[in-house]
N, C-alpha and C positions, 0 to 999 in steps of 0.2 A: 590273056593275063593282063590285069589292069596296070601292074607296074610298068610293063612294056609300053603302054600308052603315054605314060609319064615320061619315060626316057624319050620317046619319039617326039613329044611335045617340047621337052626341053630343047633337044638337039635343033628344032626347027627355029628356035629362037637366037641360036649362037651368031649368025651373020649380022644381026642387027645391034648387037651388044657392044658397049665400050668395054675396055680391059677391065675396068674395076667392077663391072657386073658380070663380065664373062668368068672372072676367077671364081665367083660364087657358083656359077652354073656348072662349071667343070667340076667344082667340089661335090655339087649335088649328082651330076652325072656319075662321077666316080662312086658315091655312096650307093646310087641305085644299081650299078653294075656290080659292085661288090656284094651287095645283098642278094642279087641274082645269081651270084656264082660265076660271073663273066670276069674272070681274073684279067685277061688281056685288054679288055675294053677299060675296066676300072684303072688299071695302071697306066694305060694311054692318056685317060682323062687327068690322072694325077700328075704325070709329066707335064701336061699343058698348063694345069694349075700352078705348078712350082715355077714354070717359065714366066707366068704373068705376076705371080705374087707368092714367092717362096716362104717368107715369113708366116703370112696368113695361112697358107696351104699346110705348111708342118704343124702349126698350133692346132688348127682345125682338126686335122686327121689324127694327131695324138689324143686329142680328147674325145673322139667319136669311137664308140664301140662297134659302129657298122664296118670298120675296116679290120676286125679281129682276125678274120679268116685270112686275111694277106699278110699279117705281121711276120710270118715265119718264111715268106717267099723272098729270096736274096735280092731280086730286082725292087721289091718294096723296101726292104731295108737299105739298099743303095740310094734309093730316092730320098728317103727319110734323112739319111746322113750328108747327102750333098750340100755344100755351101752354096 
């Protein structure tokens, strides 16, 4: 599946990124995993995104329909409400 290739390519770039670029990459990885139905990895990347830049992360996730299938999951809801 081509989407899995994109995820693998994105993951390979993580070690070389600064935090400002890593936050965007974790957002993209979370999107990919959410769209692929891999809830656990989507949430893991959202957690890392929020650790790096909570404000950007929560705004970006709220505005993206790619996370719609996660919105009723308690762990997702807790992440979105954490200050």
